[in-house]
C-alpha positions as CSV (number, residue, x, y, z in Angstrom):
1,X,57.6,39.3,6.2
2,X,54.6,38.4,8.1
3,X,54.7,35.7,11.4
4,X,51.8,34.4,11.8
5,X,53.4,30.9,10.3
6,X,56.5,30.9,11.8
7,X,58.8,28.0,11.9
8,X,56.0,26.1,10.7
9,X,56.7,23.4,7.3
10,X,53.8,23.6,4.8
11,X,53.1,21.4,2.1
12,X,50.8,22.8,-1.0
13,X,49.6,20.5,-3.5
14,X,48.7,21.8,-7.0
15,X,51.4,24.4,-6.5
16,X,52.1,24.7,-10.1
17,X,48.2,25.7,-10.5
18,X,46.7,29.2,-10.1
19,X,45.6,29.3,-6.8
20,X,48.4,26.7,-5.4
21,X,51.2,29.0,-6.4
22,X,49.6,31.8,-4.8
23,X,49.0,29.8,-1.4
24,X,52.7,29.0,-1.4
25,X,53.8,32.4,-1.7
26,X,51.7,33.8,0.9
27,X,52.3,31.0,3.0
28,X,56.2,32.0,2.5
29,X,55.7,35.5,2.9
30,X,53.8,34.7,6.1
31,X,56.7,33.5,7.9
32,X,56.9,29.3,6.9
33,X,60.0,28.0,7.8
34,X,60.0,25.9,4.5
35,X,57.0,25.5,2.0
36,X,57.1,22.5,0.3
37,X,55.4,22.3,-3.3
38,X,53.9,19.2,-4.8
39,X,52.5,18.8,-8.3
40,X,52.6,16.9,-11.5
41,X,54.1,19.3,-13.5
42,X,57.9,19.8,-12.5
43,X,58.5,22.8,-14.9
44,X,56.1,25.0,-13.7
45,X,56.8,23.9,-10.2
46,X,60.4,24.8,-10.3
47,X,59.1,28.2,-11.2
48,X,57.4,28.6,-8.6
49,X,60.0,27.4,-6.2
50,X,62.4,30.0,-7.7
51,X,60.0,32.6,-7.2
52,X,59.5,31.8,-3.6
53,X,63.1,31.4,-3.2
54,X,64.0,34.5,-4.7
55,X,61.7,36.5,-2.1
56,X,63.9,34.9,0.6
57,X,61.7,32.0,1.2
58,X,62.5,28.2,1.9
59,X,61.1,25.4,-0.7
60,X,61.1,21.7,-1.6
61,X,59.9,20.7,-4.7
62,X,58.0,17.3,-5.1
63,X,56.6,15.8,-8.3
64,X,53.6,13.6,-7.1
65,X,50.8,11.9,-8.6
66,X,47.7,12.0,-6.0
67,X,45.6,10.3,-7.9
68,X,45.9,7.0,-6.1
69,X,46.5,5.7,-2.6
70,X,50.0,4.9,-3.6
71,X,50.6,8.3,-4.8
72,X,49.5,9.9,-1.6
73,X,51.5,7.3,0.3
74,X,54.4,8.1,-1.4
75,X,54.1,11.9,-0.9
76,X,53.5,11.1,2.8
77,X,56.5,9.1,3.2
78,X,58.8,11.9,1.2
79,X,57.9,14.6,3.4
80,X,58.3,12.2,6.5
81,X,61.8,11.1,5.5
82,X,62.7,14.4,4.0
83,X,61.8,16.9,6.7
84,X,60.8,14.6,9.8
85,X,57.2,16.6,10.4
86,X,54.3,18.8,8.9
87,X,52.7,21.4,10.4
88,X,50.1,22.3,7.5
89,X,48.7,20.4,4.5
90,X,47.0,22.6,1.8
91,X,45.2,20.2,-0.6
92,X,44.8,22.6,-3.5
93,X,45.5,19.8,-6.5
94,X,42.5,19.9,-8.7
95,X,40.9,17.8,-12.2
96,X,41.0,20.0,-15.1
97,X,37.5,18.6,-16.4
98,X,35.5,20.4,-18.3
99,X,31.4,20.7,-17.5
100,X,29.7,17.8,-19.0
101,X,25.9,16.8,-19.2
102,X,25.1,14.1,-16.7
103,X,23.7,11.4,-19.2
104,X,27.4,11.6,-21.0
105,X,29.6,11.4,-17.9
106,X,32.4,9.3,-19.0
107,X,33.3,6.6,-16.0
108,X,37.0,8.0,-16.2
109,X,35.7,11.5,-15.8
110,X,33.8,10.2,-12.6
111,X,36.4,8.5,-11.1
112,X,38.9,11.3,-11.5
113,X,36.6,13.6,-9.8
114,X,36.4,11.4,-6.9
115,X,39.9,10.3,-7.0
116,X,41.6,13.8,-6.5
117,X,39.0,15.5,-4.9
118,X,37.5,13.2,-2.3
119,X,40.1,10.2,-2.2
120,X,43.0,12.1,-2.2
121,X,42.0,14.4,0.9
122,X,41.1,10.7,2.8
123,X,44.7,9.3,2.1
124,X,46.8,12.6,2.4
125,X,44.7,13.8,5.5
126,X,45.2,10.2,7.0
127,X,48.7,9.9,6.5
128,X,49.8,13.1,7.7
129,X,47.7,13.1,10.4
130,X,49.7,10.2,11.7
131,X,52.7,12.2,11.2
132,X,51.2,15.4,12.9
133,X,50.0,13.3,15.9
134,X,53.5,12.2,17.1
135,X,54.9,15.7,16.2
136,X,52.6,18.0,18.7
137,X,49.8,18.2,16.1
138,X,48.9,20.5,13.2
139,X,46.3,22.1,10.6
140,X,44.7,20.0,7.6
141,X,43.5,22.2,5.0
142,X,41.4,21.1,1.8
143,X,39.5,22.9,-1.1
144,X,36.1,22.8,-1.3
145,X,33.6,24.3,-3.5
146,X,30.3,26.7,-3.7
147,X,29.0,23.5,-5.2
148,X,28.9,22.1,-1.3
149,X,25.9,24.7,-0.8
150,X,23.7,23.2,-4.2
151,X,23.9,21.2,-7.6
152,X,24.9,22.6,-10.9
153,X,24.3,21.4,-14.4
154,X,27.3,19.6,-15.9
155,X,29.4,19.3,-12.6
156,X,27.8,15.9,-10.9
157,X,31.5,14.3,-10.3
158,X,32.7,17.4,-8.8
159,X,29.8,18.3,-6.9
160,X,29.7,14.7,-5.5
161,X,33.1,14.7,-4.4
162,X,33.2,18.3,-3.0
163,X,30.1,17.8,-0.7
164,X,31.6,14.2,0.1
165,X,34.7,16.0,1.3
166,X,32.7,18.8,3.3
167,X,31.6,15.6,4.9
168,X,35.2,13.9,5.4
169,X,36.5,17.2,7.0
170,X,33.8,17.4,9.5
171,X,34.1,13.7,10.8
172,X,38.3,14.3,10.6
173,X,37.7,17.2,12.4
174,X,36.0,15.6,15.6
175,X,38.5,12.4,15.2
176,X,41.5,14.2,15.1
177,X,40.9,17.0,17.6
178,X,42.1,15.2,20.8
179,X,45.5,14.6,18.8
180,X,45.9,18.6,18.4
181,X,45.1,18.3,14.6
182,X,42.6,21.0,13.1
183,X,40.6,20.3,9.9
184,X,39.0,23.2,7.7
185,X,37.6,23.5,4.3
186,X,38.0,26.7,2.2
187,X,35.4,26.8,-0.3
188,X,35.6,29.4,-3.0
189,X,33.1,30.4,-5.7
190,X,34.4,31.4,-9.1
191,X,38.3,32.3,-9.1
192,X,39.9,34.0,-11.5
193,X,42.8,31.7,-12.6
194,X,45.0,31.3,-15.4
195,X,42.3,28.0,-16.3
196,X,39.2,30.4,-16.4
197,X,41.4,32.5,-18.5
198,X,42.0,30.1,-20.8
199,X,38.5,29.7,-21.5
200,X,37.5,33.7,-21.0
201,X,40.3,35.5,-23.1
202,X,39.7,39.2,-22.6
203,X,38.7,41.6,-19.3
204,X,35.0,42.3,-21.0
205,X,34.3,38.5,-21.3
206,X,35.6,38.0,-17.8
207,X,33.4,40.7,-16.5
208,X,30.3,38.8,-18.0
209,X,30.9,35.9,-15.9
210,X,27.2,36.4,-14.9
211,X,26.3,34.4,-18.0
212,X,28.5,31.3,-16.0
213,X,28.2,31.6,-12.4
214,X,25.7,33.5,-9.8
215,X,26.6,37.2,-9.2
216,X,28.2,37.7,-6.2
217,X,26.9,40.6,-3.7
218,X,30.3,41.9,-4.0
219,X,30.2,42.2,-7.9
220,X,33.4,40.7,-9.0
221,X,34.9,37.1,-8.7
222,X,37.6,36.0,-6.7
223,X,41.4,36.5,-6.8
224,X,43.9,33.7,-6.0
225,X,44.9,35.9,-3.6
226,X,41.6,36.2,-1.6
227,X,41.2,32.3,-1.7
228,X,44.8,32.5,-0.3
229,X,44.3,34.5,2.3
230,X,41.5,32.3,4.1
231,X,44.1,29.4,3.8
232,X,46.7,31.4,5.5
233,X,44.2,32.5,8.1
234,X,43.2,28.9,8.7
235,X,46.6,27.6,8.9
236,X,48.0,30.1,11.6
237,X,47.9,30.3,15.6
238,X,45.1,33.1,15.1
239,X,42.6,30.2,14.2
240,X,43.8,27.8,16.6
241,X,40.0,27.5,18.1
242,X,38.7,26.9,14.6
243,X,37.9,23.3,13.2
244,X,35.4,21.2,11.3
245,X,34.3,24.5,9.4
246,X,33.5,25.3,5.6
247,X,34.5,28.8,4.9
248,X,33.3,30.0,1.8
249,X,35.2,32.9,0.3
250,X,32.3,33.6,-2.5
251,X,32.0,37.0,-2.3
252,X,28.4,36.5,-0.7
253,X,26.7,34.3,-3.7
254,X,25.6,31.6,-1.3
255,X,23.8,33.6,0.7
256,X,22.1,36.0,-1.7
257,X,18.3,35.3,-2.2
258,X,17.1,37.1,-5.7
259,X,14.3,38.7,-5.7
260,X,12.4,40.9,-8.1
261,X,14.3,43.9,-6.8
262,X,17.5,42.5,-8.1
């Protein structure tokens, strides 16, 4: 077992999802004292908890709706009342909206993207920062996207929310540093998760993701483990002097300038 997160209490939102469940498992494997799991789906949440506990980890499950300020406040209260402190927040909860043409974006799709990706980050960040400030500090980690680097067709709400989140992370990092709280963003490109597997059902099609996403110089898309490892590093004491950063886990996609030679 690793020791990077020894004695830390970690909360992972979206813990039943493709990335969230791997983040939770890796946090436990790296020695976290307790990994709290939050998601809307109780049955998958129980499966993730059972898997971590079977490997010797300690967990707690919380069914939470983070689409409103009230839902976020309830999660903060339950963690504070049940555990007394939180050392690491990892917010991976996401909205499974499909891409839609900008002129046809329904109000509810726009609102859901802003609510879960941006507003929830603010509410959770504010609530857990207040808890952390009274218990010696901690680390707030949020899920960004390669979309923070530019625009993409069909993803107006998602791109707006994730780009706004980048600004929020930077502002929180500056304001919360005197309280011993670090704030960072992990921004993946394409990730091979069950969500993508539902849309791309075989290995040949998955290898053809170049039709859907810009190619990566590393010539593959990310695994959930790639993303989880970035979160583990930023949560650990090894990253103790890193705050306000946007760590792109995209295989080099965002820095590749395509030329005729390619």
